[in-house]
HTML snippet that shows the backbone in 3Dmol.js (N, CA, C, O; Angstrom):
<script src="https://3Dmol.org/build/3Dmol-min.js"></script>
<div id="view" style="width:600px;height:400px;position:relative"></div>
<script>
const pdb = `
ATOM      1  N   MET A   1      -1.567 -12.241  24.683  1.00  0.00           N
ATOM      2  CA  MET A   1      -1.681 -11.589  23.876  1.00  0.00           C
ATOM      3  C   MET A   1       0.278 -11.616  23.302  1.00  0.00           C
ATOM      4  O   MET A   1       1.192 -11.971  24.046  1.00  0.00           O
ATOM      5  N   ALA A   2       0.444 -11.161  21.902  1.00  0.00           N
ATOM      6  CA  ALA A   2       1.941 -11.611  21.527  1.00  0.00           C
ATOM      7  C   ALA A   2       2.432 -10.028  21.002  1.00  0.00           C
ATOM      8  O   ALA A   2       1.663  -9.148  20.617  1.00  0.00           O
ATOM      9  N   ARG A   3       3.506  -9.961  21.074  1.00  0.00           N
ATOM     10  CA  ARG A   3       3.972  -8.713  20.492  1.00  0.00           C
ATOM     11  C   ARG A   3       4.606  -9.403  18.896  1.00  0.00           C
ATOM     12  O   ARG A   3       5.399 -10.330  18.729  1.00  0.00           O
ATOM     13  N   TYR A   4       3.831  -8.453  17.783  1.00  0.00           N
ATOM     14  CA  TYR A   4       4.608  -8.626  16.696  1.00  0.00           C
ATOM     15  C   TYR A   4       4.997  -7.442  15.964  1.00  0.00           C
ATOM     16  O   TYR A   4       4.270  -6.515  16.320  1.00  0.00           O
ATOM     17  N   PHE A   5       6.073  -6.978  14.845  1.00  0.00           N
ATOM     18  CA  PHE A   5       6.812  -5.887  14.557  1.00  0.00           C
ATOM     19  C   PHE A   5       6.787  -6.368  13.277  1.00  0.00           C
ATOM     20  O   PHE A   5       7.017  -7.523  12.918  1.00  0.00           O
ATOM     21  N   PHE A   6       6.438  -5.229  12.472  1.00  0.00           N
ATOM     22  CA  PHE A   6       5.813  -5.018  11.206  1.00  0.00           C
ATOM     23  C   PHE A   6       7.107  -3.967  10.116  1.00  0.00           C
ATOM     24  O   PHE A   6       7.290  -2.760  10.278  1.00  0.00           O
ATOM     25  N   ASP A   7       7.644  -4.611   9.342  1.00  0.00           N
ATOM     26  CA  ASP A   7       8.253  -4.073   8.686  1.00  0.00           C
ATOM     27  C   ASP A   7       8.289  -4.212   7.062  1.00  0.00           C
ATOM     28  O   ASP A   7       8.045  -5.221   6.399  1.00  0.00           O
ATOM     29  N   VAL A   8       8.701  -2.784   6.563  1.00  0.00           N
ATOM     30  CA  VAL A   8       7.777  -2.527   5.373  1.00  0.00           C
ATOM     31  C   VAL A   8       8.640  -1.815   4.181  1.00  0.00           C
ATOM     32  O   VAL A   8       9.013  -0.642   4.220  1.00  0.00           O
ATOM     33  N   SER A   9       8.901  -2.771   3.067  1.00  0.00           N
ATOM     34  CA  SER A   9       9.589  -2.148   2.097  1.00  0.00           C
ATOM     35  C   SER A   9       9.476  -2.080   0.708  1.00  0.00           C
ATOM     36  O   SER A   9       8.392  -2.602   0.447  1.00  0.00           O
ATOM     37  N   ASP A  10       9.990  -1.733  -0.274  1.00  0.00           N
ATOM     38  CA  ASP A  10       9.402  -2.031  -1.791  1.00  0.00           C
ATOM     39  C   ASP A  10      11.194  -1.662  -2.431  1.00  0.00           C
ATOM     40  O   ASP A  10      12.210  -1.464  -1.763  1.00  0.00           O
ATOM     41  N   ALA A  11      11.084  -1.676  -3.351  1.00  0.00           N
ATOM     42  CA  ALA A  11      12.685  -1.411  -4.403  1.00  0.00           C
ATOM     43  C   ALA A  11      13.429  -0.378  -3.539  1.00  0.00           C
ATOM     44  O   ALA A  11      14.598  -0.623  -3.240  1.00  0.00           O
ATOM     45  N   ASP A  12      12.731   0.983  -3.028  1.00  0.00           N
ATOM     46  CA  ASP A  12      13.264   2.139  -2.910  1.00  0.00           C
ATOM     47  C   ASP A  12      13.372   2.366  -1.590  1.00  0.00           C
ATOM     48  O   ASP A  12      13.641   3.519  -1.254  1.00  0.00           O
ATOM     49  N   PHE A  13      13.132   1.011  -0.216  1.00  0.00           N
ATOM     50  CA  PHE A  13      13.332   2.030   1.163  1.00  0.00           C
ATOM     51  C   PHE A  13      12.828   0.441   1.733  1.00  0.00           C
ATOM     52  O   PHE A  13      12.404  -0.528   1.103  1.00  0.00           O
ATOM     53  N   THR A  14      13.084   0.655   3.245  1.00  0.00           N
ATOM     54  CA  THR A  14      12.441  -0.207   4.408  1.00  0.00           C
ATOM     55  C   THR A  14      12.255   0.597   5.514  1.00  0.00           C
ATOM     56  O   THR A  14      12.956   1.565   5.811  1.00  0.00           O
ATOM     57  N   THR A  15      11.331   0.193   6.099  1.00  0.00           N
ATOM     58  CA  THR A  15      11.262   0.879   7.640  1.00  0.00           C
ATOM     59  C   THR A  15      10.922  -0.291   8.196  1.00  0.00           C
ATOM     60  O   THR A  15      10.110  -0.989   7.589  1.00  0.00           O
ATOM     61  N   TYR A  16      11.585  -0.845   9.726  1.00  0.00           N
ATOM     62  CA  TYR A  16      11.440  -1.275  10.541  1.00  0.00           C
ATOM     63  C   TYR A  16      10.594  -0.738  11.919  1.00  0.00           C
ATOM     64  O   TYR A  16      10.636   0.331  12.528  1.00  0.00           O
ATOM     65  N   ASP A  17       9.983  -1.705  12.077  1.00  0.00           N
ATOM     66  CA  ASP A  17       9.138  -1.546  13.373  1.00  0.00           C
ATOM     67  C   ASP A  17      10.078  -2.312  14.636  1.00  0.00           C
ATOM     68  O   ASP A  17      10.405  -3.497  14.712  1.00  0.00           O
ATOM     69  N   TYR A  18      10.386  -1.144  15.612  1.00  0.00           N
ATOM     70  CA  TYR A  18      11.201  -1.632  16.842  1.00  0.00           C
ATOM     71  C   TYR A  18      10.048  -1.369  17.762  1.00  0.00           C
ATOM     72  O   TYR A  18      10.068  -2.380  18.465  1.00  0.00           O
ATOM     73  N   ASP A  19       9.293  -0.805  18.085  1.00  0.00           N
ATOM     74  CA  ASP A  19       7.959  -1.026  18.993  1.00  0.00           C
ATOM     75  C   ASP A  19       7.061  -2.631  19.019  1.00  0.00           C
ATOM     76  O   ASP A  19       7.037  -3.351  20.018  1.00  0.00           O
ATOM     77  N   GLY A  20       6.594  -2.855  18.132  1.00  0.00           N
ATOM     78  CA  GLY A  20       6.043  -3.781  17.734  1.00  0.00           C
ATOM     79  C   GLY A  20       4.121  -3.329  18.507  1.00  0.00           C
ATOM     80  O   GLY A  20       3.777  -2.385  19.218  1.00  0.00           O
ATOM     81  N   THR A  21       3.372  -4.403  17.978  1.00  0.00           N
ATOM     82  CA  THR A  21       1.790  -3.933  18.363  1.00  0.00           C
ATOM     83  C   THR A  21       1.394  -5.325  19.328  1.00  0.00           C
ATOM     84  O   THR A  21       2.062  -6.247  18.860  1.00  0.00           O
ATOM     85  N   GLU A  22       0.599  -5.806  20.442  1.00  0.00           N
ATOM     86  CA  GLU A  22       0.337  -6.852  20.448  1.00  0.00           C
ATOM     87  C   GLU A  22      -1.335  -6.995  20.381  1.00  0.00           C
ATOM     88  O   GLU A  22      -2.387  -6.365  20.484  1.00  0.00           O
ATOM     89  N   PHE A  23      -0.724  -8.378  20.115  1.00  0.00           N
ATOM     90  CA  PHE A  23      -2.205  -8.312  18.733  1.00  0.00           C
ATOM     91  C   PHE A  23      -3.087 -10.083  19.743  1.00  0.00           C
ATOM     92  O   PHE A  23      -2.364 -10.518  20.639  1.00  0.00           O
ATOM     93  N   LEU A  24      -3.975 -10.596  19.597  1.00  0.00           N
ATOM     94  CA  LEU A  24      -4.479 -11.382  19.641  1.00  0.00           C
ATOM     95  C   LEU A  24      -3.826 -12.902  19.344  1.00  0.00           C
ATOM     96  O   LEU A  24      -3.617 -13.720  20.239  1.00  0.00           O
ATOM     97  N   ASP A  25      -3.568 -13.106  18.039  1.00  0.00           N
ATOM     98  CA  ASP A  25      -2.770 -13.688  17.541  1.00  0.00           C
ATOM     99  C   ASP A  25      -2.267 -13.704  16.942  1.00  0.00           C
ATOM    100  O   ASP A  25      -1.855 -12.546  16.997  1.00  0.00           O
ATOM    101  N   LEU A  26      -1.472 -14.404  15.677  1.00  0.00           N
ATOM    102  CA  LEU A  26      -0.715 -14.411  14.221  1.00  0.00           C
ATOM    103  C   LEU A  26      -1.407 -13.697  13.178  1.00  0.00           C
ATOM    104  O   LEU A  26      -1.067 -12.705  12.533  1.00  0.00           O
ATOM    105  N   ASN A  27      -2.814 -14.657  13.136  1.00  0.00           N
ATOM    106  CA  ASN A  27      -4.339 -14.518  12.011  1.00  0.00           C
ATOM    107  C   ASN A  27      -4.635 -12.916  12.300  1.00  0.00           C
ATOM    108  O   ASN A  27      -4.822 -12.217  11.304  1.00  0.00           O
ATOM    109  N   THR A  28      -4.681 -12.401  13.377  1.00  0.00           N
ATOM    110  CA  THR A  28      -5.362 -10.693  13.412  1.00  0.00           C
ATOM    111  C   THR A  28      -4.078  -9.623  13.341  1.00  0.00           C
ATOM    112  O   THR A  28      -4.170  -8.397  13.284  1.00  0.00           O
ATOM    113  N   ALA A  29      -2.639 -10.566  13.362  1.00  0.00           N
ATOM    114  CA  ALA A  29      -1.487  -9.429  12.761  1.00  0.00           C
ATOM    115  C   ALA A  29      -1.399  -9.440  11.509  1.00  0.00           C
ATOM    116  O   ALA A  29      -0.834  -8.606  10.800  1.00  0.00           O
ATOM    117  N   LEU A  30      -2.234 -10.858  11.038  1.00  0.00           N
ATOM    118  CA  LEU A  30      -1.554 -10.508   9.332  1.00  0.00           C
ATOM    119  C   LEU A  30      -2.802  -9.657   9.199  1.00  0.00           C
ATOM    120  O   LEU A  30      -2.538  -8.523   8.801  1.00  0.00           O
ATOM    121  N   ASP A  31      -4.185  -9.905   9.437  1.00  0.00           N
ATOM    122  CA  ASP A  31      -4.916  -9.416   8.889  1.00  0.00           C
ATOM    123  C   ASP A  31      -4.590  -7.739   8.664  1.00  0.00           C
ATOM    124  O   ASP A  31      -4.834  -7.173   7.598  1.00  0.00           O
ATOM    125  N   GLU A  32      -3.969  -7.017   9.914  1.00  0.00           N
ATOM    126  CA  GLU A  32      -3.358  -5.528  10.415  1.00  0.00           C
ATOM    127  C   GLU A  32      -2.604  -5.696   9.179  1.00  0.00           C
ATOM    128  O   GLU A  32      -3.272  -5.610   8.149  1.00  0.00           O
ATOM    129  N   ALA A  33      -1.476  -5.896   9.073  1.00  0.00           N
ATOM    130  CA  ALA A  33      -0.363  -5.787   7.894  1.00  0.00           C
ATOM    131  C   ALA A  33      -0.837  -6.086   6.551  1.00  0.00           C
ATOM    132  O   ALA A  33      -0.201  -5.636   5.598  1.00  0.00           O
ATOM    133  N   LEU A  34      -2.102  -6.943   6.320  1.00  0.00           N
ATOM    134  CA  LEU A  34      -3.099  -6.538   5.358  1.00  0.00           C
ATOM    135  C   LEU A  34      -3.350  -5.234   4.413  1.00  0.00           C
ATOM    136  O   LEU A  34      -3.111  -4.805   3.284  1.00  0.00           O
ATOM    137  N   ARG A  35      -4.140  -4.819   5.912  1.00  0.00           N
ATOM    138  CA  ARG A  35      -5.013  -3.197   5.995  1.00  0.00           C
ATOM    139  C   ARG A  35      -3.634  -2.136   5.562  1.00  0.00           C
ATOM    140  O   ARG A  35      -3.613  -1.131   4.851  1.00  0.00           O
ATOM    141  N   SER A  36      -2.478  -2.876   6.362  1.00  0.00           N
ATOM    142  CA  SER A  36      -1.600  -1.498   6.339  1.00  0.00           C
ATOM    143  C   SER A  36      -1.302  -1.586   4.894  1.00  0.00           C
ATOM    144  O   SER A  36      -1.707  -0.594   4.288  1.00  0.00           O
ATOM    145  N   ALA A  37      -0.739  -2.438   4.188  1.00  0.00           N
ATOM    146  CA  ALA A  37      -0.253  -2.748   2.922  1.00  0.00           C
ATOM    147  C   ALA A  37      -1.165  -1.961   1.574  1.00  0.00           C
ATOM    148  O   ALA A  37      -0.910  -1.288   0.575  1.00  0.00           O
ATOM    149  N   CYS A  38      -2.322  -2.512   2.253  1.00  0.00           N
ATOM    150  CA  CYS A  38      -3.237  -1.532   1.752  1.00  0.00           C
ATOM    151  C   CYS A  38      -3.889  -0.684   1.198  1.00  0.00           C
ATOM    152  O   CYS A  38      -4.659  -0.598   0.241  1.00  0.00           O
ATOM    153  N   GLU A  39      -3.111   0.450   2.571  1.00  0.00           N
ATOM    154  CA  GLU A  39      -3.737   1.711   2.979  1.00  0.00           C
ATOM    155  C   GLU A  39      -2.748   2.713   2.455  1.00  0.00           C
ATOM    156  O   GLU A  39      -2.952   3.863   2.068  1.00  0.00           O
ATOM    157  N   ILE A  40      -1.265   1.800   2.550  1.00  0.00           N
ATOM    158  CA  ILE A  40       0.032   2.458   1.684  1.00  0.00           C
ATOM    159  C   ILE A  40      -0.116   2.478   0.209  1.00  0.00           C
ATOM    160  O   ILE A  40       0.133   3.409  -0.556  1.00  0.00           O
ATOM    161  N   ALA A  41      -0.596   1.208  -0.079  1.00  0.00           N
ATOM    162  CA  ALA A  41      -0.879   2.013  -1.406  1.00  0.00           C
ATOM    163  C   ALA A  41      -1.591   2.472  -2.093  1.00  0.00           C
ATOM    164  O   ALA A  41      -1.248   2.978  -3.161  1.00  0.00           O
ATOM    165  N   ALA A  42      -2.851   2.418  -1.643  1.00  0.00           N
ATOM    166  CA  ALA A  42      -4.009   3.410  -1.853  1.00  0.00           C
ATOM    167  C   ALA A  42      -3.258   4.701  -1.740  1.00  0.00           C
ATOM    168  O   ALA A  42      -3.725   5.482  -2.569  1.00  0.00           O
ATOM    169  N   ASP A  43      -2.361   5.203  -1.108  1.00  0.00           N
ATOM    170  CA  ASP A  43      -2.055   6.469  -1.022  1.00  0.00           C
ATOM    171  C   ASP A  43      -1.104   6.624  -2.266  1.00  0.00           C
ATOM    172  O   ASP A  43      -1.418   7.582  -2.972  1.00  0.00           O
ATOM    173  N   GLN A  44      -0.330   6.112  -2.573  1.00  0.00           N
ATOM    174  CA  GLN A  44       0.438   6.209  -3.873  1.00  0.00           C
ATOM    175  C   GLN A  44       0.141   5.415  -5.287  1.00  0.00           C
ATOM    176  O   GLN A  44       1.205   5.240  -5.881  1.00  0.00           O
ATOM    177  N   PRO A  45      -0.938   4.908  -5.965  1.00  0.00           N
ATOM    178  CA  PRO A  45      -1.381   4.107  -5.862  1.00  0.00           C
ATOM    179  C   PRO A  45      -0.365   3.906  -7.706  1.00  0.00           C
ATOM    180  O   PRO A  45      -0.391   2.748  -8.124  1.00  0.00           O
ATOM    181  N   GLN A  46       0.320   4.827  -8.525  1.00  0.00           N
ATOM    182  CA  GLN A  46       0.599   5.171  -9.428  1.00  0.00           C
ATOM    183  C   GLN A  46       2.484   4.019  -8.734  1.00  0.00           C
ATOM    184  O   GLN A  46       2.767   2.905  -9.174  1.00  0.00           O
ATOM    185  N   ARG A  47       3.099   4.574  -7.970  1.00  0.00           N
ATOM    186  CA  ARG A  47       3.986   4.010  -7.572  1.00  0.00           C
ATOM    187  C   ARG A  47       3.923   1.937  -7.081  1.00  0.00           C
ATOM    188  O   ARG A  47       4.974   1.302  -6.993  1.00  0.00           O
ATOM    189  N   TYR A  48       2.589   1.296  -6.852  1.00  0.00           N
ATOM    190  CA  TYR A  48       2.827   0.170  -6.978  1.00  0.00           C
ATOM    191  C   TYR A  48       2.110  -0.616  -8.119  1.00  0.00           C
ATOM    192  O   TYR A  48       1.417  -1.633  -8.091  1.00  0.00           O
ATOM    193  N   THR A  49       2.634   0.446  -9.432  1.00  0.00           N
ATOM    194  CA  THR A  49       1.546  -0.468 -10.695  1.00  0.00           C
ATOM    195  C   THR A  49       2.743  -1.639 -10.718  1.00  0.00           C
ATOM    196  O   THR A  49       2.471  -2.837 -10.801  1.00  0.00           O
ATOM    197  N   LEU A  50       3.931  -1.186 -10.644  1.00  0.00           N
ATOM    198  CA  LEU A  50       5.177  -1.761 -10.855  1.00  0.00           C
ATOM    199  C   LEU A  50       6.157  -2.489 -10.313  1.00  0.00           C
ATOM    200  O   LEU A  50       6.935  -3.227 -10.916  1.00  0.00           O
ATOM    201  N   ARG A  51       6.086  -2.167  -8.611  1.00  0.00           N
ATOM    202  CA  ARG A  51       6.673  -3.051  -7.698  1.00  0.00           C
ATOM    203  C   ARG A  51       5.653  -3.363  -6.678  1.00  0.00           C
ATOM    204  O   ARG A  51       4.462  -3.171  -6.433  1.00  0.00           O
ATOM    205  N   ASN A  52       6.911  -4.049  -6.111  1.00  0.00           N
ATOM    206  CA  ASN A  52       6.023  -4.322  -4.748  1.00  0.00           C
ATOM    207  C   ASN A  52       5.956  -4.051  -4.180  1.00  0.00           C
ATOM    208  O   ASN A  52       6.715  -3.107  -3.959  1.00  0.00           O
ATOM    209  N   LEU A  53       4.797  -4.517  -2.892  1.00  0.00           N
ATOM    210  CA  LEU A  53       5.084  -3.306  -1.306  1.00  0.00           C
ATOM    211  C   LEU A  53       4.770  -4.889  -0.734  1.00  0.00           C
ATOM    212  O   LEU A  53       3.959  -5.788  -0.955  1.00  0.00           O
ATOM    213  N   GLU A  54       6.106  -4.601   0.266  1.00  0.00           N
ATOM    214  CA  GLU A  54       5.826  -6.119   1.575  1.00  0.00           C
ATOM    215  C   GLU A  54       6.002  -5.681   2.713  1.00  0.00           C
ATOM    216  O   GLU A  54       6.888  -4.903   3.068  1.00  0.00           O
ATOM    217  N   VAL A  55       5.205  -6.133   3.326  1.00  0.00           N
ATOM    218  CA  VAL A  55       4.933  -6.009   4.961  1.00  0.00           C
ATOM    219  C   VAL A  55       5.215  -7.584   5.370  1.00  0.00           C
ATOM    220  O   VAL A  55       4.475  -8.507   5.031  1.00  0.00           O
ATOM    221  N   ARG A  56       6.976  -7.800   6.525  1.00  0.00           N
ATOM    222  CA  ARG A  56       6.990  -9.053   6.677  1.00  0.00           C
ATOM    223  C   ARG A  56       6.662  -8.425   8.373  1.00  0.00           C
ATOM    224  O   ARG A  56       7.069  -7.445   8.997  1.00  0.00           O
ATOM    225  N   ILE A  57       5.760  -9.512   8.676  1.00  0.00           N
ATOM    226  CA  ILE A  57       5.759  -9.689  10.502  1.00  0.00           C
ATOM    227  C   ILE A  57       6.783 -10.544  11.015  1.00  0.00           C
ATOM    228  O   ILE A  57       7.117 -11.569  10.419  1.00  0.00           O
ATOM    229  N   ARG A  58       7.395 -10.104  12.296  1.00  0.00           N
ATOM    230  CA  ARG A  58       7.753 -10.665  13.116  1.00  0.00           C
ATOM    231  C   ARG A  58       7.561 -10.808  14.086  1.00  0.00           C
ATOM    232  O   ARG A  58       6.855  -9.868  14.452  1.00  0.00           O
ATOM    233  N   ASP A  59       7.807 -11.659  15.110  1.00  0.00           N
ATOM    234  CA  ASP A  59       7.166 -12.267  16.310  1.00  0.00           C
ATOM    235  C   ASP A  59       8.186 -11.927  17.547  1.00  0.00           C
ATOM    236  O   ASP A  59       9.149 -11.365  17.025  1.00  0.00           O
ATOM    237  N   GLU A  60       8.339 -12.002  18.605  1.00  0.00           N
ATOM    238  CA  GLU A  60       8.729 -11.200  19.635  1.00  0.00           C
ATOM    239  C   GLU A  60      10.387 -11.735  20.010  1.00  0.00           C
ATOM    240  O   GLU A  60      11.266 -11.162  20.653  1.00  0.00           O
ATOM    241  N   SER A  61      10.377 -13.179  19.260  1.00  0.00           N
ATOM    242  CA  SER A  61      11.893 -13.549  18.701  1.00  0.00           C
ATOM    243  C   SER A  61      12.503 -12.922  17.592  1.00  0.00           C
ATOM    244  O   SER A  61      13.668 -13.210  17.319  1.00  0.00           O
ATOM    245  N   ARG A  62      11.886 -12.119  16.931  1.00  0.00           N
ATOM    246  CA  ARG A  62      12.292 -10.977  16.208  1.00  0.00           C
ATOM    247  C   ARG A  62      12.790 -11.834  14.929  1.00  0.00           C
ATOM    248  O   ARG A  62      13.716 -11.480  14.199  1.00  0.00           O
ATOM    249  N   ASN A  63      12.074 -12.952  14.781  1.00  0.00           N
ATOM    250  CA  ASN A  63      12.227 -14.370  14.071  1.00  0.00           C
ATOM    251  C   ASN A  63      11.074 -13.290  12.499  1.00  0.00           C
ATOM    252  O   ASN A  63      10.187 -12.596  12.995  1.00  0.00           O
ATOM    253  N   VAL A  64      11.134 -13.246  11.320  1.00  0.00           N
ATOM    254  CA  VAL A  64      10.144 -13.174  10.154  1.00  0.00           C
ATOM    255  C   VAL A  64       9.323 -14.704  10.117  1.00  0.00           C
ATOM    256  O   VAL A  64       9.847 -15.739   9.707  1.00  0.00           O
ATOM    257  N   VAL A  65       7.866 -14.585  10.663  1.00  0.00           N
ATOM    258  CA  VAL A  65       6.783 -15.617  10.654  1.00  0.00           C
ATOM    259  C   VAL A  65       5.985 -15.632   9.094  1.00  0.00           C
ATOM    260  O   VAL A  65       5.670 -16.696   8.561  1.00  0.00           O
ATOM    261  N   CYS A  66       5.800 -14.697   8.656  1.00  0.00           N
ATOM    262  CA  CYS A  66       4.821 -14.644   7.646  1.00  0.00           C
ATOM    263  C   CYS A  66       4.889 -12.783   6.832  1.00  0.00           C
ATOM    264  O   CYS A  66       4.839 -11.683   7.383  1.00  0.00           O
ATOM    265  N   SER A  67       5.004 -13.122   5.530  1.00  0.00           N
ATOM    266  CA  SER A  67       4.929 -12.012   5.402  1.00  0.00           C
ATOM    267  C   SER A  67       3.410 -11.728   3.980  1.00  0.00           C
ATOM    268  O   SER A  67       2.527 -12.498   3.605  1.00  0.00           O
ATOM    269  N   CYS A  68       3.718 -10.411   3.605  1.00  0.00           N
ATOM    270  CA  CYS A  68       2.320 -10.341   2.207  1.00  0.00           C
ATOM    271  C   CYS A  68       3.247  -8.893   1.573  1.00  0.00           C
ATOM    272  O   CYS A  68       4.038  -8.126   2.121  1.00  0.00           O
ATOM    273  N   SER A  69       2.760  -8.972   0.319  1.00  0.00           N
ATOM    274  CA  SER A  69       2.674  -8.037  -0.984  1.00  0.00           C
ATOM    275  C   SER A  69       1.496  -7.949  -1.354  1.00  0.00           C
ATOM    276  O   SER A  69       0.568  -8.747  -1.486  1.00  0.00           O
ATOM    277  N   VAL A  70       1.724  -6.276  -1.594  1.00  0.00           N
ATOM    278  CA  VAL A  70       0.443  -5.628  -2.471  1.00  0.00           C
ATOM    279  C   VAL A  70       1.773  -5.173  -3.962  1.00  0.00           C
ATOM    280  O   VAL A  70       2.819  -4.525  -3.926  1.00  0.00           O
ATOM    281  N   LYS A  71       1.058  -5.884  -5.096  1.00  0.00           N
ATOM    282  CA  LYS A  71       1.566  -4.812  -6.183  1.00  0.00           C
ATOM    283  C   LYS A  71       0.458  -4.686  -6.942  1.00  0.00           C
ATOM    284  O   LYS A  71      -0.194  -5.727  -7.026  1.00  0.00           O
ATOM    285  N   LEU A  72       0.019  -3.726  -7.537  1.00  0.00           N
ATOM    286  CA  LEU A  72      -1.087  -2.315  -8.245  1.00  0.00           C
ATOM    287  C   LEU A  72      -0.629  -3.238 -10.197  1.00  0.00           C
ATOM    288  O   LEU A  72       0.450  -3.462 -10.746  1.00  0.00           O
ATOM    289  N   SER A  73      -2.381  -3.551 -10.713  1.00  0.00           N
ATOM    290  CA  SER A  73      -1.810  -3.443 -12.146  1.00  0.00           C
ATOM    291  C   SER A  73      -2.410  -2.973 -12.597  1.00  0.00           C
ATOM    292  O   SER A  73      -3.511  -2.858 -12.058  1.00  0.00           O
ATOM    293  N   VAL A  74      -2.218  -2.385 -13.803  1.00  0.00           N
ATOM    294  CA  VAL A  74      -3.007  -1.578 -15.039  1.00  0.00           C
ATOM    295  C   VAL A  74      -3.115  -2.509 -16.278  1.00  0.00           C
ATOM    296  O   VAL A  74      -2.045  -2.906 -16.738  1.00  0.00           O
ATOM    297  N   VAL A  75      -4.243  -2.902 -16.870  1.00  0.00           N
ATOM    298  CA  VAL A  75      -4.410  -3.724 -18.008  1.00  0.00           C
ATOM    299  C   VAL A  75      -4.998  -2.706 -19.099  1.00  0.00           C
ATOM    300  O   VAL A  75      -6.039  -2.206 -18.674  1.00  0.00           O
ATOM    301  N   GLY A  76      -4.672  -2.282 -20.283  1.00  0.00           N
ATOM    302  CA  GLY A  76      -5.166  -1.540 -21.547  1.00  0.00           C
ATOM    303  C   GLY A  76      -5.738  -2.747 -22.463  1.00  0.00           C
ATOM    304  O   GLY A  76      -5.235  -3.851 -22.672  1.00  0.00           O
ATOM    305  N   HIS A  77      -6.973  -2.179 -22.956  1.00  0.00           N
ATOM    306  CA  HIS A  77      -7.639  -3.244 -23.529  1.00  0.00           C
ATOM    307  C   HIS A  77      -8.297  -2.232 -24.339  1.00  0.00           C
ATOM    308  O   HIS A  77      -8.803  -1.135 -24.101  1.00  0.00           O
ATOM    309  N   GLY A  78      -8.079  -3.155 -25.664  1.00  0.00           N
ATOM    310  CA  GLY A  78      -8.811  -1.932 -27.149  1.00  0.00           C
ATOM    311  C   GLY A  78      -7.624  -1.518 -27.432  1.00  0.00           C
ATOM    312  O   GLY A  78      -6.552  -1.998 -27.064  1.00  0.00           O
ATOM    313  N   ALA A  79      -7.951  -0.053 -28.507  1.00  0.00           N
ATOM    314  CA  ALA A  79      -7.386   1.110 -28.879  1.00  0.00           C
ATOM    315  C   ALA A  79      -6.688   1.773 -27.706  1.00  0.00           C
ATOM    316  O   ALA A  79      -5.609   2.303 -27.969  1.00  0.00           O
ATOM    317  N   ASN A  80      -7.218   1.844 -26.188  1.00  0.00           N
ATOM    318  CA  ASN A  80      -7.103   2.826 -25.340  1.00  0.00           C
ATOM    319  C   ASN A  80      -5.764   3.183 -24.452  1.00  0.00           C
ATOM    320  O   ASN A  80      -5.574   2.315 -23.601  1.00  0.00           O
ATOM    321  N   LYS A  81      -4.962   4.049 -24.437  1.00  0.00           N
ATOM    322  CA  LYS A  81      -3.675   4.477 -24.012  1.00  0.00           C
ATOM    323  C   LYS A  81      -4.447   4.989 -22.593  1.00  0.00           C
ATOM    324  O   LYS A  81      -5.493   5.494 -22.184  1.00  0.00           O
ATOM    325  N   LEU A  82      -3.054   4.444 -22.132  1.00  0.00           N
ATOM    326  CA  LEU A  82      -2.864   4.618 -21.067  1.00  0.00           C
ATOM    327  C   LEU A  82      -1.646   5.238 -20.393  1.00  0.00           C
ATOM    328  O   LEU A  82      -0.489   5.038 -20.763  1.00  0.00           O
ATOM    329  N   LEU A  83      -1.954   5.891 -19.529  1.00  0.00           N
ATOM    330  CA  LEU A  83      -0.472   7.134 -19.099  1.00  0.00           C
ATOM    331  C   LEU A  83      -0.257   6.383 -17.928  1.00  0.00           C
ATOM    332  O   LEU A  83      -1.123   6.643 -17.092  1.00  0.00           O
ATOM    333  N   THR A  84       0.585   5.531 -17.538  1.00  0.00           N
ATOM    334  CA  THR A  84       1.308   5.149 -16.111  1.00  0.00           C
ATOM    335  C   THR A  84       2.830   6.025 -15.776  1.00  0.00           C
ATOM    336  O   THR A  84       3.618   6.512 -16.588  1.00  0.00           O
ATOM    337  N   ALA A  85       2.886   6.007 -14.235  1.00  0.00           N
ATOM    338  CA  ALA A  85       4.010   5.985 -14.259  1.00  0.00           C
ATOM    339  C   ALA A  85       5.226   5.488 -13.828  1.00  0.00           C
ATOM    340  O   ALA A  85       5.303   5.218 -12.629  1.00  0.00           O
ATOM    341  N   ALA A  86       6.366   5.273 -14.653  1.00  0.00           N
ATOM    342  CA  ALA A  86       7.354   4.500 -14.616  1.00  0.00           C
ATOM    343  C   ALA A  86       8.500   4.511 -13.784  1.00  0.00           C
ATOM    344  O   ALA A  86       9.366   3.646 -13.915  1.00  0.00           O
TER     345      ALA A  86
END
`;
const viewer = $3Dmol.createViewer("view");
viewer.addModel(pdb, "pdb");
viewer.setStyle({}, {cartoon: {color: "spectrum"}});
viewer.zoomTo();
viewer.render();
</script>
């Protein structure tokens, strides 16, 4: 098992993971990072319609080994008026 650290950021904030979590491998850590990004975006969907939410994964040497991001989009069709947060 290896320890991975998840740093989360968007245009307004960044949080650093100083404790890390042990995972079987990088693919398992990436699955958890994707789940985490989706859960965070689901809590505030309007916030992430116009900006990216990024989760960076660092290894035990604190090097970034991969990242994932989520950006939600809303597309209106026809004469429908949409209300979105700016």
